[in-house]
ZAMARGU-4260 file (C-alpha; in steps of 0.2 Angstrom, whole numbers, plus 5000, padded with zeros to 4 digits):
<rodrens>
0) 4281/3701/4724 | 4262/3703/4728 | 4265/3696/4746 | 4278/3709/4748 | 4268/3723/4741
5) 4254/3718/4753 | 4266/3718/4768 | 4273/3735/4762 | 4255/3743/4763 | 4250/3734/4778
10) 4235/3727/4769 | 4229/3719/4784 | 4225/3736/4792 | 4212/3739/4779 | 4200/3732/4792
15) 4201/3748/4802 | 4193/3760/4790 | 4183/3749/4779 | 4170/3744/4791 | 4166/3762/4795
20) 4163/3765/4776 | 4152/3749/4776 | 4142/3755/4791 | 4139/3772/4782 | 4134/3763/4766
25) 4121/3752/4776 | 4114/3767/4785 | 4113/3777/4769 | 4104/3763/4760 | 4093/3758/4775
30) 4100/3741/4772 | 4110/3732/4759 | 4112/3742/4743 | 4114/3733/4726 | 4129/3723/4724
35) 4136/3734/4710 | 4137/3749/4723 | 4144/3738/4737 | 4158/3731/4725 | 4163/3748/4719
40) 4164/3755/4737 | 4174/3741/4743 | 4186/3743/4727 | 4187/3762/4729 | 4192/3760/4748
45) 4205/3747/4744 | 4212/3758/4730 | 4212/3773/4740 | 4221/3766/4755 | 4233/3757/4744
50) 4238/3774/4736 | 4239/3783/4752 | 4250/3769/4760 | 4262/3768/4745 | 4263/3787/4745
55) 4267/3786/4763 | 4281/3773/4760 | 4288/3784/4746 | 4288/3800/4756 | 4297/3792/4771
60) 4308/3780/4761 | 4324/3787/4768 | 4317/3791/4786 | 4311/3773/4787 | 4328/3766/4783
65) 4336/3775/4798 | 4322/3769/4810 | 4326/3752/4817 | 4307/3748/4819 | 4305/3751/4799
70) 4322/3748/4792 | 4317/3732/4782 | 4301/3741/4774 | 4311/3747/4759 | 4318/3729/4755
75) 4300/3723/4751 | 4298/3732/4735 | 4309/3742/4724 | 4306/3760/4723 | 4302/3761/4705
80) 4289/3747/4707 | 4281/3757/4722 | 4280/3772/4711 | 4270/3761/4697 | 4259/3754/4711
85) 4255/3772/4717 | 4251/3778/4700 | 4240/3762/4696 | 4231/3763/4713 | 4228/3782/4713
90) 4222/3781/4694 | 4211/3765/4698 | 4203/3775/4713 | 4198/3789/4702 | 4192/3778/4688
95) 4181/3768/4700 | 4172/3783/4706 | 4168/3787/4688 | 4156/3772/4689 | 4148/3777/4705
100) 4141/3794/4703 | 4147/3811/4696 | 4149/3819/4713 | 4160/3805/4719 | 4170/3807/4703
105) 4172/3826/4705 | 4178/3825/4723 | 4190/3810/4720 | 4205/3821/4717 | 4201/3830/4734
110) 4200/3814/4742 | 4217/3809/4735 | 4225/3825/4741 | 4218/3823/4759 | 4224/3805/4761
115) 4241/3810/4753 | 4243/3825/4765 | 4245/3815/4781 | 4262/3808/4775 | 4270/3825/4775
120) 4263/3832/4791 | 4276/3825/4803 | 4288/3837/4795 | 4279/3853/4801 | 4266/3850/4814
125) 4263/3841/4830 | 4245/3837/4825 | 4249/3824/4812 | 4239/3812/4821 | 4224/3822/4817
130) 4228/3823/4799 | 4229/3804/4798 | 4212/3804/4807 | 4206/3816/4793 | 4212/3805/4780
135) 4203/3790/4786 | 4187/3800/4789 | 4185/3802/4771 | 4179/3784/4770 | 4162/3785/4778
140) 4158/3801/4769 | 4163/3794/4752 | 4152/3778/4755 | 4137/3789/4760 | 4139/3799/4744
145) 4141/3784/4734 | 4124/3778/4739 | 4114/3794/4741 | 4124/3806/4730 | 4122/3821/4742
150) 4130/3826/4759 | 4120/3824/4775 | 4124/3827/4794 | 4125/3809/4799 | 4140/3804/4789
155) 4149/3821/4793 | 4146/3816/4812 | 4153/3798/4808 | 4168/3806/4800 | 4171/3816/4816
160) 4171/3800/4826 | 4183/3791/4814 | 4194/3807/4816 | 4195/3806/4835 | 4197/3787/4835
165) 4211/3787/4823 | 4220/3802/4831 | 4219/3793/4848 | 4226/3776/4842 | 4240/3785/4831
170) 4245/3794/4847 | 4247/3777/4855 | 4256/3770/4840 | 4268/3785/4840 | 4275/3781/4857
175) 4285/3767/4849 | 4295/3781/4839 | 4297/3794/4853 | 4315/3793/4854 | 4318/3791/4835
180) 4306/3806/4830 | 4314/3817/4842 | 4332/3813/4836 | 4326/3816/4818 | 4317/3832/4821
185) 4300/3825/4817 | 4284/3831/4825 | 4271/3822/4834 | 4261/3826/4850 | 4272/3812/4859
190) 4288/3822/4855 | 4280/3838/4861 | 4271/3833/4877 | 4280/3817/4882 | 4272/3800/4884
195) 4261/3801/4900 | 4252/3817/4893 | 4250/3810/4876 | 4242/3794/4882 | 4230/3804/4892
200) 4225/3815/4877 | 4223/3798/4867 | 4211/3793/4881 | 4201/3808/4880 | 4199/3807/4861
205) 4193/3790/4863 | 4180/3794/4875 | 4175/3809/4865 | 4174/3797/4850 | 4162/3786/4859
210) 4150/3801/4862 | 4150/3806/4844 | 4146/3788/4839 | 4131/3790/4850 | 4126/3806/4841
215) 4128/3797/4825 | 4117/3783/4831 | 4103/3795/4836 | 4104/3804/4819 | 4104/3788/4810
220) 4088/3782/4821 | 4098/3766/4826 | 4092/3756/4842 | 4097/3743/4854 | 4110/3733/4844
225) 4120/3748/4839 | 4121/3756/4857 | 4124/3738/4864 | 4139/3737/4852 | 4145/3754/4858
230) 4147/3746/4875 | 4158/3733/4867 | 4168/3746/4859 | 4171/3754/4875 | 4178/3738/4883
235) 4190/3736/4868 | 4196/3754/4871 | 4199/3751/4889 | 4209/3736/4885 | 4219/3746/4872
240) 4224/3760/4883 | 4229/3748/4898 | 4240/3739/4885 | 4247/3756/4880 | 4252/3760/4898
245) 4264/3745/4899 | 4275/3754/4886 | 4279/3736/4879 | 4282/3738/4860 | 4275/3720/4857
250) 4260/3724/4868 | 4256/3740/4860 | 4257/3732/4842 | 4246/3718/4848 | 4233/3730/4857
255) 4234/3741/4842 | 4228/3728/4829 | 4217/3718/4840 | 4208/3732/4849 | 4205/3743/4833
260) 4200/3728/4822 | 4188/3723/4836 | 4181/3741/4836 | 4178/3742/4817 | 4170/3725/4816
265) 4159/3727/4830 | 4153/3744/4824 | 4148/3738/4807 | 4141/3722/4814 | 4130/3732/4827
270) 4123/3742/4813 | 4119/3727/4802 | 4110/3719/4816 | 4100/3734/4820 | 4095/3737/4802
275) 4092/3719/4797 | 4082/3714/4813 | 4069/3726/4810 | 4068/3724/4791 | 4051/3718/4786
</rodrens>
């Protein structure tokens, strides 16, 4: 059952948001914070994402059954078990923040509300991709607060970069469901604008994301390794968009996972190299 639960929540996709949280953590601490904070940040991230994904599956339970691409999802875990998993992961996230600091604990219900909101947005707005970006952008801000206990400009800029990045790749991902979403009366930019214009918007969002990541690097006083890493990120994004233009579902899925996982890992690796290479 554990394996099915992990498949239900696409646990492997945790690699997308977690490195941005870890990158924010490293910058906030000026290196590696103590292992207690590291462990709590990772645990909080995993629990929050688990709660968000289970909520999404429950909210779309009937819709997913009608979609040929997602029809098998509801067979992975009984609905009552999914409800229990949702309650445990949401409560576990809030409980974990209590051990981090008082600000994170007080803001934890807000974070849960934000990550849950995305699952409802396809029913009333074409901008649902940006709500998913908002949900994932909570991660670097939360990690920063866990280390420093107060807000700063740098994590908010990084959150904007994550929002743009996620909105862009979610638009690409939504091209797979264009016909189904239109038939079901669900909203997305792909349904509203069509595939060519939506893919162009996704490109623009990703180039904006690169610019915002540059601003974050400047605010965080990062240097050569970080900005060299942004060059690799740009190459991965070019590959993703070329794959998206093929309109091949298998190619889109492959590019979606490989490119975005690469972007995430390169981002945190570049920050780590930049910080640790100049450490005394």
